[in-house]
Phi, psi and omega in degrees: 000320181291323179296318180299316180296317179295322179297317178298317182295321180294319180292326182278350184292338180245136180295332181291337182268005185295324180292320178298324178298319180293327181285323182282327182230068182294154177285154180302129179304328181298333180295328178277319183294335179294338179293333184233109179302151182300324182294343183255023178250152177279172184301331181276001180090000180282150181294135181270073181285334180102204186292341183264001186286346177270004180287155180297158182292349178301333182289345175281353177056044180282158174288168188301316183296313182295319180296316181292324179294321179296317180292326178295328180278347179106013179269112182253333183241171177298320180298321178298321181295314183293320176297323179296321176294321183292324182272345182095001178296323176261109183219177177301324181292322183274335185250329191098153188298312184294316180295319180296317179296322180295318181292317179300316179295321180295317179292322178298316177295323180299319179295325183290330184257012178265131178214130178056040176079002181238146179258133174275093187292330177296318178293322178300314180295323181293316182291328180277351180068036183269141178278157184290344182282355174268086194276112168200086191239149166200149177216160176303325180295316179295327181289335183258012178301138185291164184295326181298319179287322179298332181277353180285155181289156182293342180287348173297335184273009179068023179286156178224285182298324184291337185297327182298308180293321181292319177298319180296330180272003180079017179261102187237355179236163179297321179298317178294325178293318178296318178296320179293322178294326178296326180273339184098117186245023181289346180269002181292137178290155181054038182231080184274196185296321181295315180296318179295323179295323178297312179293323179295334176273329185284315185293317176298320177295321177296319179299319181288340182266000180285131179270175185296332181271005178093352176280173184240132173274096186290336175294317177294322178300315180297321179294320179296327180274350180080027180268152177285141177255131181237132356289162185294320181286130182280132179209146183285320183224137180241122179283169178298320179296318179293320179298319178293324178294331181271346189301311181297318180295319181294316179298322181295333179273328186280307191297307179297326183286322183270337182239251179201178182296327178297317179297323180292321179297324178286320185290332185301336181295334179289339180262351182280152174302155188303320183289340183257005182285130175271157177280158178297327179296318180293318179295319180298320178298321179294333181258002182073031182239157173283164179298320181295320179293321177297322178295320179297317180294319178297318178297318178297321179294319178295319179296329179295341177258316187292316184297311177291332183288317185254332185246357185055037177263099182255038183304110177069011183266150184247031175218168177214138178281142175289150183302324182298320179292316179299321182296320180300317181282321181293321177298319178295319179296318178296327177296314178296321179297323180293332178287334176067029181251114180279348184226139180219158160283152185301311180296327179293316180295316178298317180296322180294316178293323178296320178293320182292317181274355179058051177229172179284145177301331180297325179290322176293318181297335178298326181238028188300320182294315179292317181297320179298318178295319182294320181276000175086028177246155176227147181273132183238124176237354180298131180090344178267086188280351185259131183296333182287346181277137177284150172296156177263144175253110183247138179292155182299338180288344178280125182290165179296323179295317179293322178297317179295321179296313180297317179299318179294320180293320179294318177297319178293323178299318178298318181296321180294313180295323180293329179283323182281325180068320182263190182294145177226135178277160185298323182297318179293321178296314180298320179295317180295323180290324179295325180294335180278353176055053179252011179086029180295143180255020173081205185297337185299332182244014180296321180298318179295315182296320179294324178291327179280339180276113185289346181260358183266144179234123184274139178234111179069207186274329190221028179221156175204170179204172178287140179296151186303316185290350180256006175294151191295312190213181183296314178303321178296319178294318179295321178299318178296317182294314180295322179296318179291325184285320175087350180222160179302152182229146177288153187302315181293321178296319178295319179295317180296322180292321177296316179294327179293323181277338183281117185287308182290126181295330183292343183256009182282149179285145180251331187229136177289337178295319178299320179295318180297320179298320182288322181289325182294337180272354182257122184293349181282346183248157171213150181264133175273106189298150177064008177240340183075014181261153174240139182223170174274137183299330181294341180285338180068039181285338183076176182246003182273000000 
């Protein structure tokens, strides 16, 4: 008896002899078999763990030494570990006492929380006293998530710190994250305790939000994570009018909460009426910032709304948009994309969005600057030297060089039409634009330029002229009216027609005597005596 004890002590004195100790003095097989009742074994004697027994050993949440010893022996899955305990391959001699006890306790707990072939991993973690930052998770719900959700980016889960390590490891979608969690991602570089805690909180909440068809109830996910839902009132569908009504309130909650008061002071100009909007330079001076720094802060604030709204990118954000609000904006964006137009006049763009959302253009104009930024458009006035020209709304896909070229061509087109006053054919316009060396592409883009020029009026297929309200003076307006009418007109009739075509009320004529005085000084007109009619001299009506 004493020799046996000494032999055991000698063999155990060296770590290298631990395996030999296990072979010479194996533990009773019954000690392993007691972990798994006979009724719960398959016919071949393998443990009946169920559908989860093929999962990697990372799910047992073992410490590093125990996990590495199991892998060195060739145990890769939970089933391998249980079979190893049952056969005696995994013993105190091969693993060491602490590692063996940890594995035995883990497998015993695993058996207790297994029902109908599935393991309740949340219960397993609770009974084992494991913290959420030890990330190796899987659940039946996560395994049946649909392909559409698996293809979404990991930033949909509101991760922040974890994104750095996951991106470095090539894990960029929810599906890849679930697959990595199934294998155990504790070995990812730049993946510390904070990052593991983020993933450890996100995956269980995601699992609870999975519906029977494999889709995810993101509203439930946000509630499980404790995030604010915007708008606060729950509604199935949000119209365009309702979305515009909520826009200011939502921005007021997001910007100060996600950034700071300085960002909110800069951002407020996007919500102010057009006449009350301050420039970024003026706001920057009030905050002790340069114009460029104020612009950067404004861009960051806009991105905090635009990315989650259109891309579901909630990187580090603690709120979530309701699906109805997102749908209203995404449908509008898809409508603009379907039209395939990268450039608009400002009033044209506002009118198109107003028609799609079935609201008044005045309501769109109230938030035009913010809406343009959200939908990816920018206002361009460079090259438009004339105040009467509307700004252009260009999509973000249009380069700065192209934007400058279009602005210059539209301004030049207005100048040419203003000089000619009468009708001009497309060929003459294209020739005049080429002479200005502004990068004109000839007749091929004349239709686009005329549509972008707010002062141009198209006539037929290949002609255009300056719009009536942009003519220089009364004689020019009277000449246009008589040319369109084709026959002499009485002074009052001519005055009424000019006022009818003249849009601004402040510029309308009040007295026919003033009109007669202006026409009499212009050699292009003549009065038909004793009739009170005015005609163009080119008609040869005479004065008798």
